[in-house]
C-alpha positions in Angstrom: -20.0 -9.1 15.5 -17.5 -10.9 17.7 -19.2 -12.2 20.9 -17.7 -12.1 24.3 -15.8 -15.1 25.4 -17.1 -17.3 28.2 -16.6 -15.6 31.6 -16.3 -12.1 30.0 -17.4 -9.1 32.0 -20.9 -8.0 31.3 -21.6 -4.4 30.2 -23.8 -2.7 32.7 -25.6 0.1 30.9 -25.8 3.5 32.6 -29.4 4.6 33.4 -30.9 7.8 32.3 -30.6 9.1 35.8 -26.9 8.3 36.0 -26.2 10.0 32.7 -28.1 13.1 33.7 -26.2 13.4 37.0 -23.1 15.5 36.5 -20.3 15.3 39.0 -20.9 17.6 42.0 -18.0 19.9 41.2 -18.8 20.0 37.5 -22.3 21.4 37.6 -21.0 24.6 36.3 -18.2 23.1 34.2 -18.0 19.4 33.6 -14.4 19.6 32.5 -13.2 20.5 36.0 -13.9 17.1 37.5 -13.1 13.6 36.3 -16.0 12.0 34.3 -18.2 9.6 36.4 -18.7 7.4 33.3 -16.8 4.1 32.7 -13.2 4.5 31.8 -13.5 8.3 32.6 -15.3 8.6 29.2 -15.8 12.2 28.3 -19.2 13.8 29.2 -19.9 14.9 25.6 -23.5 15.4 26.7 -22.5 18.1 29.2 -19.5 19.8 27.7 -20.2 23.1 25.9 -17.8 25.3 24.0 -18.0 27.9 26.8 -16.4 25.5 29.2 -13.1 25.2 27.5 -11.4 28.6 28.1 -12.1 28.7 31.9 -11.0 25.0 32.1 -7.8 25.7 30.3 -7.1 28.7 32.5 -7.8 26.8 35.7 -5.8 23.8 34.4 -2.7 25.9 33.7 -3.0 27.7 37.0 -3.2 24.4 39.0 -0.4 22.9 37.0 1.9 25.8 37.7 1.1 25.6 41.4 1.9 21.9 41.4 5.2 22.5 39.6 6.2 25.4 41.9 5.6 23.1 44.9 7.9 20.5 43.3 10.6 23.0 42.3 10.7 24.8 45.6 10.4 21.7 47.8 12.9 22.2 50.6 13.6 18.5 50.8 16.4 17.0 48.8 15.3 15.8 45.4 14.2 12.2 45.2 12.7 10.2 42.3 9.3 10.3 44.0 9.2 13.9 45.1 10.4 15.2 41.7 9.9 12.9 38.8 6.9 11.0 39.9 5.4 14.2 41.3 5.8 15.7 37.8 4.1 12.7 36.3 1.2 13.2 38.7 0.9 17.0 38.0 -1.3 18.6 35.4 -4.2 16.1 35.4 -6.9 18.7 34.8 -4.9 20.4 32.0 -4.2 17.0 30.4 -7.9 16.1 30.4 -9.0 19.5 29.0 -6.3 19.4 26.2 -7.2 15.8 25.2 -11.0 16.5 24.8 -10.5 19.9 23.2 -7.8 18.9 20.7 -9.8 15.8 19.7 -12.9 17.8 19.0 -11.0 20.6 17.4 -9.9 18.0 14.8 -13.0 15.8 14.6 -15.9 18.3 15.0 -14.8 21.9 15.1 -16.7 25.2 14.7 -15.8 28.9 14.7 -15.9 29.1 18.5 -13.5 26.2 18.9 -11.2 27.6 16.2 -11.1 31.0 18.1 -10.3 29.2 21.3 -7.5 27.3 19.6 -6.0 30.5 18.2 -6.2 32.1 21.7 -4.9 29.1 23.6 -2.1 27.9 21.3 0.4 30.6 22.3 -0.7 30.5 25.9 -0.2 26.8 26.1 3.3 27.2 24.5 4.2 29.8 27.1 2.8 27.5 29.8 5.0 24.6 28.7 8.0 26.9 28.6 7.3 28.1 32.1 7.7 24.5 33.3 10.6 23.3 31.0 12.6 26.5 31.6 12.1 26.5 35.4 15.7 26.6 36.6 15.1 25.3 40.2 13.0 22.4 38.8 15.7 21.5 36.2 18.3 21.6 38.9 16.5 18.9 40.9 16.1 16.8 37.7 19.8 17.2 36.9 20.9 16.3 40.4 18.9 13.0 40.1 20.2 12.4 36.6 23.8 12.6 37.8 23.1 10.2 40.6 20.9 7.9 38.6 23.2 4.9 38.8 22.9 4.9 42.6 19.1 5.4 43.0 18.1 1.7 42.7 15.5 2.4 40.1 13.8 -0.3 38.0 14.3 -0.1 34.2 11.2 1.9 33.4 11.8 4.4 36.2 15.4 4.8 35.2 14.4 5.4 31.6 11.8 7.9 32.8 14.5 9.9 34.6 16.7 9.9 31.6 13.9 11.0 29.3 12.9 13.8 31.6 16.5 15.1 31.6 16.8 14.9 27.9 13.3 16.5 27.3 14.2 19.5 29.5 17.7 19.9 27.9 16.1 19.8 24.4 13.5 22.3 25.6 16.2 24.8 26.4 16.8 24.3 30.2 20.5 24.9 29.8 20.1 28.3 27.9 20.9 31.6 29.5 18.1 33.7 30.8 18.2 36.0 27.8 18.1 33.1 25.4 15.2 31.6 27.3 13.3 34.8 26.6 14.1 34.5 22.9 13.0 30.9 22.9 9.7 31.6 24.6 8.9 34.2 22.0 9.8 31.8 19.2 7.7 29.0 20.7 4.7 31.3 21.0 5.1 32.5 17.5 5.4 28.9 16.1 2.4 27.7 18.0 0.2 30.5 16.6 1.5 30.0 13.1 0.9 26.2 13.2 -2.7 26.8 14.4 -3.3 29.4 11.6 -1.9 27.1 9.0 -4.1 24.2 10.1 -7.2 26.3 10.2 -6.5 27.7 6.7 -6.1 24.2 5.3 -9.4 23.2 6.8 -11.3 26.2 5.7 -10.0 26.2 2.1 -10.7 22.5 1.8 -14.3 23.4 2.4 -14.3 26.6 0.4 -12.8 25.0 -2.7 -15.5 22.4 -3.1 -15.9 21.8 -6.8 -19.5 22.5 -8.1 -20.6 20.9 -11.4 -23.6 22.2 -13.2 -25.0 19.1 -14.9 -25.3 15.4 -14.1 -23.9 14.6 -17.5 -20.5 16.0 -16.5 -20.4 13.3 -13.7 -20.5 10.4 -16.2 -18.6 7.5 -14.7 -19.8 8.0 -11.1 -22.2 5.6 -9.5 -25.8 6.5 -8.8 -25.0 6.7 -5.1 -22.0 9.0 -5.7 -24.1 11.3 -7.9 -26.9 11.3 -5.3 -24.4 12.2 -2.6 -23.0 15.0 -4.8 -26.5 16.4 -5.4 -27.3 16.3 -1.7 -24.1 18.0 -0.7 -24.7 20.8 -3.2 -28.3 21.2 -2.3 -28.0 23.5 0.6 -26.0 26.2 -1.2 -26.2 25.4 -4.9 -29.6 23.8 -5.6 -29.7 21.8 -8.8 -25.9 21.4 -9.0 -23.5 18.7 -7.8 -20.7 19.2 -5.3 -17.4 17.3 -5.1 -15.7 18.2 -1.7 -12.0 18.1 -1.6 -10.0 15.7 0.6 -6.7 16.8 2.0 -4.4 14.7 -0.2 -3.5 15.9 -3.7 -5.2 13.0 -5.5 -9.0 13.1 -5.1 -11.0 9.8 -4.9 -13.5 10.6 -7.7 -10.7 11.1 -10.3 -10.7 7.4 -10.7 -14.2 7.4 -12.2 -14.9 10.8 -13.8 -14.9 10.3 -17.5 -15.1 14.0 -18.3 -11.5 15.2 -18.6 -12.4 18.9 -18.2 -14.0 18.1 -14.8 -11.0 16.0 -13.8 -8.7 18.8 -14.6 -10.8 21.3 -12.7 -10.8 19.0 -9.7 -7.1 18.4 -9.7 -6.4 22.1 -10.3 -8.5 23.0 -7.3 -6.6 20.5 -5.2 -3.1 21.6 -6.3 -3.9 25.3 -5.8 -4.9 25.2 -2.2 -3.2 27.6 0.0 -1.3 29.4 -2.8 -3.8 31.4 -5.0 -4.3 34.4 -2.8 -7.2 35.2 -0.5 -7.7 34.7 3.2 -6.4 31.1 3.2 -3.2 31.6 1.4 -0.5 29.9 3.4 2.7 31.1 1.7 3.5 33.9 4.2 2.8 31.6 7.1 5.1 28.9 5.7 7.9 31.4 5.2 7.6 32.8 8.7 7.1 29.4 10.4 10.1 27.8 8.7 12.2 30.7 9.6 11.0 30.6 13.3 11.7 26.9 13.5 15.2 27.4 12.0 15.9 30.2 14.4 14.8 28.1 17.3 17.1 25.2 16.2 20.1 27.5 16.0 19.3 29.0 19.5 19.2 25.4 20.9 22.6 24.6 19.3 21.6 22.7 16.1 22.4 23.5 12.5 18.8 23.1 11.3 15.3 22.2 12.6 15.7 18.8 10.9 18.9 18.2 12.9 17.1 19.1 16.1 14.1 16.8 15.3 16.0 13.8 14.1 18.4 13.7 17.0 15.5 12.3 19.2 14.2 9.8 16.6 15.5 6.4 15.8 17.0 7.7 12.5 19.2 10.1 14.6 20.7 12.1 11.8 19.8 14.1 8.6 22.4 12.0 6.7 20.6 8.8 7.5 17.2 10.1 6.3 18.7 11.7 3.2 20.4 8.4 2.3 17.1 6.5 2.7 15.4 8.9 0.3 18.3 8.8 -2.1 18.2 5.0 -2.2 14.5 4.9 -2.9 13.8 7.9 -5.1 15.4 6.9 -8.5 13.7 3.5 -8.6 10.4 5.0 -7.6 10.3 7.7 -10.3 11.6 5.3 -12.9 8.7 3.0 -12.2 6.3 5.9 -12.3 7.5 6.9 -15.7 7.0 3.3 -16.9 3.5 3.4 -15.5 2.8 6.7 -17.3 4.0 5.2 -20.6 1.5 2.3 -20.3 -1.3 4.9 -19.8 -0.1 7.0 -22.6 -0.3 4.0 -24.9 -4.0 3.7 -24.1 -4.6 7.4 -24.6 -2.9 7.2 -28.0 -4.8 4.1 -28.9 -8.0 5.9 -28.1 -6.8 8.9 -30.1 -7.1 11.1 -27.1 -4.7 13.7 -28.4 -3.2 14.7 -25.0 -0.4 13.7 -22.7 -1.1 12.0 -19.4 -1.3 14.6 -16.6 -1.9 14.4 -12.9 -5.7 14.7 -13.4 -5.7 11.6 -15.7 -3.5 9.3 -13.6 -6.1 7.5 -11.5 -8.6 7.3 -14.4 -6.1 5.7 -16.8 -4.5 3.6 -14.1 -7.8 1.7 -13.9 -7.8 1.3 -17.7 -4.3 -0.2 -17.5 -5.4 -2.4 -14.7 -8.3 -3.6 -16.7 -6.1 -4.3 -19.7 -3.4 -6.1 -17.8 -5.5 -7.9 -15.2 -9.1 -7.7 -16.6 -9.8 -6.0 -13.3 -11.6 -2.8 -12.4 -11.1 -1.8 -8.8 -14.8 -0.6 -8.6 -15.7 -4.3 -8.7 -14.3 -4.6 -5.2 -16.6 -2.0 -3.5 -19.7 -4.2 -3.1 -17.6 -6.6 -1.1 -16.2 -3.8 1.2 -19.3 -2.7 3.1 -18.3 -0.6 6.1 -19.8 -2.7 8.9 -18.4 -5.9 7.5 -15.0 -4.3 7.2 -15.1 -3.1 10.8 -16.7 -6.0 12.6 -15.8 -9.0 10.4 -12.5 -7.6 9.3 -10.7 -5.2 11.6 -12.1 -6.6 14.8 -12.0 -10.2 13.6 -8.3 -10.0 12.9 -7.7 -8.6 16.4 -9.7 -11.5 17.9 -7.8 -14.1 16.0 -4.4 -12.6 16.8 -4.9 -11.2 20.3 -8.0 -12.9 21.6 -9.8 -9.6 21.9 -13.6 -9.3 21.9 -15.8 -6.3 21.3 -19.2 -5.1 22.4 -20.8 -2.0 21.1 -22.1 0.4 23.8 -25.1 2.6 23.2 -25.3 4.0 26.7 -22.4 6.4 26.5 -22.8 9.9 25.1 -21.1 10.8 21.8 -20.5 14.1 20.1 -22.3 13.1 16.9 -24.8 10.3 16.2 -22.4 8.7 13.6 -19.8 8.0 16.3 -19.8 4.5 17.6 -18.3 3.3 20.9 -17.0 -0.3 21.5 -15.8 -1.8 24.7 -12.8 -4.1 24.2 -12.1 -7.1 26.4 -9.1 -9.4 26.8 -9.3 -13.1 26.1 -10.0 -13.8 29.8 -12.9 -11.4 29.7 -11.2 -8.6 31.6 -11.9 -5.1 30.4 -9.2 -3.5 28.3 -10.4 -0.2 26.7 -13.0 1.8 24.9 -12.6 2.7 21.3 -14.6 5.3 19.4 -15.1 4.8 15.7 -15.6 8.0 13.7 -15.3 7.1 10.0 -17.4 9.6 8.0 -16.2 12.9 6.4 -17.9 16.2 7.2 -17.0 19.9 6.9 -16.3 20.2 10.6 -13.6 17.5 10.5 -10.1 17.9 9.4 -8.9 15.8 6.5 -7.0 12.5 6.6 -7.2 9.7 9.0 -5.8 9.5 12.5 -5.9 7.8 15.9 -6.2 9.8 19.1 -6.5 9.3 22.8 -9.0 10.7 25.3 -7.6 8.8 28.2 -4.1 7.3 28.2 -3.3 4.1 30.1 -1.1 4.3 33.2 -0.7 2.2 36.3 0.3 5.3 38.2 -3.3 6.5 38.0 -5.0 3.2 37.3 -6.4 4.5 34.0 -7.5 2.3 31.1 -7.3 3.7 27.6 -10.1 5.5 25.7 -8.9 5.8 22.1 -10.5 6.9 18.8 -10.1 6.1 15.2 -11.0 8.8 12.6 -11.3 8.3 8.8 -12.8 10.6 6.1 -15.1 8.2 4.2 -17.7 10.1 2.2 -21.1 9.5 3.7 -23.7 8.1 1.2 -27.2 9.5 0.9 -29.8 8.3 3.3 -30.6 4.6 3.0 -27.5 3.8 0.8 -24.8 1.4 2.0 -21.3 2.7 2.7 -19.0 0.8 0.3 -15.3 1.3 0.8 -12.4 1.4 -1.7 -9.5 -0.9 -1.2 -7.4 2.1 0.0 -10.1 3.0 2.6 -10.0 -0.6 3.8 -6.2 -0.4 4.2 -6.7 2.9 6.2 -9.2 1.2 8.5 -6.7 -1.5 9.4 -3.9 1.0 9.6 -5.6 3.3 12.1 -6.7 0.3 14.2 -3.1 -0.6 14.5 -2.5 2.7 16.2 -5.6 2.0 18.4 -4.1 -1.4 19.4 -0.8 0.3 20.3 -2.8 2.6 22.6 -5.1 0.0 24.0 -2.4 -2.6 24.8 -0.3 -0.1 26.7 0.8 -1.5 30.0 3.2 1.0 31.6 3.5 2.7 34.9 4.0 6.3 33.8 1.8 8.5 31.5 5.0 9.7 29.8 5.4 6.3 28.2 1.8 5.4 27.5 0.7 3.9 24.2 1.9 5.8 21.2 4.3 8.1 23.1 7.2 6.8 21.1 9.6 8.4 18.6 7.7 9.8 15.7 9.5 7.6 13.2 8.4 4.5 15.2 4.8 5.5 15.9 3.6 4.5 12.4 5.2 1.0 12.6 2.4 -0.8 14.6 -0.2 0.7 12.4 1.5 -0.2 9.1 2.2 -3.7 10.5 -1.6 -4.1 11.1 -2.3 -3.5 7.4 -1.0 -7.0 6.6 -4.2 -8.6 7.9 -6.5 -6.8 5.5 -5.8 -9.2 2.7 -4.8 -12.2 4.9 -6.9 -15.0 3.4 -8.7 -16.0 6.7 -9.5 -12.4 7.4 -10.5 -11.3 3.9 -12.8 -14.3 3.5 -14.5 -13.3 6.7 -15.4 -9.7 5.7 -15.3 -9.5 1.9 -18.9 -10.4 1.3 -21.3 -8.8 -1.1 -23.4 -6.2 0.8 -26.7 -7.4 -0.9 -26.3 -11.2 -1.2 -23.7 -12.0 1.5 -21.8 -14.0 -1.1 -18.0 -14.1 -0.6 -15.8 -12.4 -3.0 -15.4 -14.7 -6.1 -12.1 -16.5 -6.2 -11.3 -15.0 -9.6 -11.8 -11.5 -8.3 -9.8 -12.2 -5.2 -7.0 -13.6 -7.4 -7.0 -10.4 -9.5 -6.9 -8.3 -6.3 -3.9 -10.1 -5.0 -2.1 -10.1 -8.3 -2.2 -6.3 -8.4 -0.7 -5.6 -5.0 2.5 -4.1 -6.6 0.5 -2.3 -9.3 0.9 1.5 -9.5 3.6 1.4 -6.7 5.8 3.7 -8.8 3.2 6.4 -8.5 2.4 5.8 -4.8 6.1 5.7 -3.8 7.0 8.7 -5.9 4.2 10.9 -4.5 5.2 9.9 -1.0 8.9 10.4 -1.5 8.2 13.8 -3.1 6.3 15.0 -0.1 9.0 13.6 2.2 11.7 15.5 0.3 9.8 18.7 0.6 9.4 18.3 4.3 13.1 17.6 4.7 14.2 20.4 2.3 12.2 23.0 4.2 13.5 21.9 7.6 17.1 21.5 6.5 17.2 25.2 5.7 19.4 27.6 7.8 17.6 30.8 8.9 19.1 33.0 6.3 18.2 30.6 3.4 14.4 30.6 4.0 12.6 32.1 1.0 10.0 34.8 1.4 6.3 34.2 0.6 6.9 34.9 -3.1 9.5 32.2 -3.3 7.7 29.4 -1.6 6.4 27.7 -4.8 9.7 28.2 -6.6 11.6 26.5 -3.7 9.2 23.6 -3.9 9.7 23.3 -7.7 13.5 23.6 -7.3 13.6 20.9 -4.6 11.7 18.4 -6.7 13.9 19.1 -9.7 17.1 18.7 -7.7 16.1 15.2 -6.7 14.7 14.2 -10.1 11.1 14.1 -8.7 9.8 16.9 -11.0 7.5 14.6 -12.9 4.3 16.6 -13.4 1.9 13.6 -13.8 2.8 12.6 -10.2 2.7 15.6 -7.9 3.6 15.3 -4.2 1.0 13.6 -2.1 0.9 17.0 -0.3 2.1 20.2 -1.7 3.8 22.6 0.6 0.8 25.0 1.0 -1.5 22.3 2.4 1.1 19.9 3.9 -0.4 19.7 7.4 1.9 17.0 8.6 4.9 19.3 8.0 3.5 22.6 9.1 0.8 22.1 11.7 1.5 18.8 13.5 4.3 16.8 15.1 5.6 15.5 11.8 7.8 18.5 11.0 11.0 17.0 9.5 9.3 13.7 10.3 7.1 12.8 7.3 9.9 10.3 6.4 8.5 8.3 9.4 6.0 6.6 7.1 8.7 5.2 4.9 11.0 4.5 7.8 8.3 2.7 9.8 7.3 0.8 6.6 10.7 -0.8 6.6 10.0 -2.1 10.1 6.4 -3.1 9.1 7.5 -5.0 6.0 10.2 -6.8 8.0 7.5 -7.7 10.6 5.2 -9.1 7.8 8.0 -11.4 6.9 8.4 -12.4 10.5 4.8 -13.3 10.8 4.9 -15.2 7.5 7.8 -17.3 8.7 6.4 -17.9 12.1 3.0 -19.2 11.2 1.0 -16.1 10.5 -2.3 -15.2 12.2 -1.8 -17.2 15.5 -2.4 -16.3 19.1 1.2 -17.2 20.0 2.4 -14.7 17.5 0.0 -12.1 18.7 0.9 -12.6 22.3 4.6 -12.2 21.4 4.1 -9.0 19.4 1.9 -7.6 22.2 4.2 -8.5 25.1 7.5 -7.6 23.6 6.5 -4.4 21.8 2.9 -3.2 21.6 2.4 -3.1 25.4 5.7 -1.4 26.2 4.8 2.1 24.7 7.8 4.3 25.0 9.2 2.7 28.1 12.4 1.5 26.3 14.4 2.5 23.3 12.3 1.9 20.2 14.8 -0.2 18.2 15.5 -2.3 21.3 11.8 -3.1 21.4 11.9 -4.1 17.8 14.9 -6.3 18.4 13.1 -7.9 21.4 10.2 -8.7 19.1 12.0 -9.7 15.9 15.3 -11.0 17.2 17.4 -8.9 14.8 17.7 -5.4 13.2 15.2 -4.6 10.5 16.2 -4.9 6.8 15.0 -2.7 4.0 14.8 -5.6 1.5 11.2 -6.6 2.4 10.0 -3.1 1.7 11.7 -2.9 -1.6 10.1 -6.2 -2.6 6.7 -5.1 -1.4 6.9 -1.9 -3.5 8.4 -3.5 -6.5 11.6 -1.6 -6.1 14.0 -4.5 -5.5 16.2 -3.9 -8.5 19.8 -5.0 -8.9 22.2 -3.0 -6.8 19.6 -1.7 -4.4 20.8 -1.3 -0.8 19.2 -3.8 1.5 20.1 -2.4 4.9 20.0 0.8 6.9 22.5 2.0 9.4 20.2 2.0 12.4 22.9 3.6 14.6 22.7 6.8 12.6 
């Protein structure tokens, strides 16, 4: 573990008496008062499910009282009595929402799910009551019109401009009758998004694949078989369980030798949300897409995608469609070449079948072995979880930014597997707390994500409390947690988000950390991936979990030589999902298919763009595409590709400026990572890089830099 630098602040553990003492006003409900723990760390030891609903209700009531006082203030509007007052309002509700939403994702239960269903439409109505408050918007509009004469600093001026834009986009200029329609749509959308999310979570657990005999699991390691046995033991004694993860590809497909089991596993993955029963999402999708389309038209936009993209760095549907059109042909062409190489092995082995989606990962490893004499499973002994975290993820942050980390065992957590680290600047000053929650479990939604419990702001004097969540299968008791190369990448990726949140140094909560355009938020996380295989970093963490020996040079060479391997598949599945997201949200209200037409629309969309290549299905099919239908990525899944353009360009910048140096880290932190959303996103990028980003580095990274490929994007939309 990285040690604290000389002069660093010491961690003073809380005593048992201090931990037992709840805040005076929180004896009945700990959510109603700020936590008395360092950094306002949540009182997980005191918070019960029963506390959420009354805390939500009180938080909304207090917030509305605060807003009413601002809107009805008899004094002339000023920046302080209107905009800053709004920034200060709603602290209780913000705290309750942060804790509840995090646990709803990380460790839910039927009670929390019921509260979510109840509160989603209420919270939507609450937000509408504020954003559609005519006297309040009149004050904001008055200030906006006079903004040039208010003497505001840059961040304050941008805050005023953002408030005005946010309220306009939320419907502040609508007639009273249209506001009523909008509120009804918002409530409906909130409920449908919640139901979609809960269906995905429940079916993921319900569709766990059970296998009767150990022989059918040939190819899996002893640890994987033991974990499958332990997972099945509670409900299916003597059998073996393979839980589903939320993406279409499933990790164990890479090793399972039994093709019938592989096919069953892939079929279960692809069918989620579309085969009838309580968790079928087709009707919800149809209703949700129609409601979003209706709302967009009500707000004056052609489609939901037009509405969403206007406030992103991409700006227009045309720009995003052009990006996808430029990338798609090369991606699927490469995927077909990769499939042909696999088919050659199948034919050589006299397999007697054509490569399908269930076979891709298994035969990818055979091709990799044939071309590079390399099996990715050889890497896992060198990617032990604690080494990756402490000697990899944290080590890179220390080298680049001077950060140091100390694990804290004195703060309450919601599960024993969750770890808490205090983070310090190079001078020893405290920066943040970060929770590490890496293991999968039935109570946790799929995927990986970063979240915030406390957001930084100078206005309140708050330092960040952030969390990183992964879904790594937990091994059986006593066995090491050995990661795949993809899981290592995800660990570095999510910590990039964490750095964005922890480095935030802004005045106003509205701009804190990752409160940036959706198509910019993935950029710092993708940029942080570059350090996972950076020689100095890799040599520090890639050590055999039993012997401590470094990864052999020959194996390392093979790893680096395969970085562009299988990129046709990865790019194709990502672009396919992105096209689905855009296709659904570029529909006008009258064009939205009914429930029976959902899968047909998906198939037609993929065919239209030449992406109907069955061996490479979308990374997410429509019916379990949580990014598009239950989160803020609606019409925004392109953000991963868009941000990757910025990240690949940033990797080139670091390579040409000396790599992993403190000077480079300080520059990235000061010009971009610390600024949150306090300036235009592309202006921040230009401040860092000195120029507009180019798509060429991404094409090169993904092996798509073919003759005639477009190497630039119109960043003005």
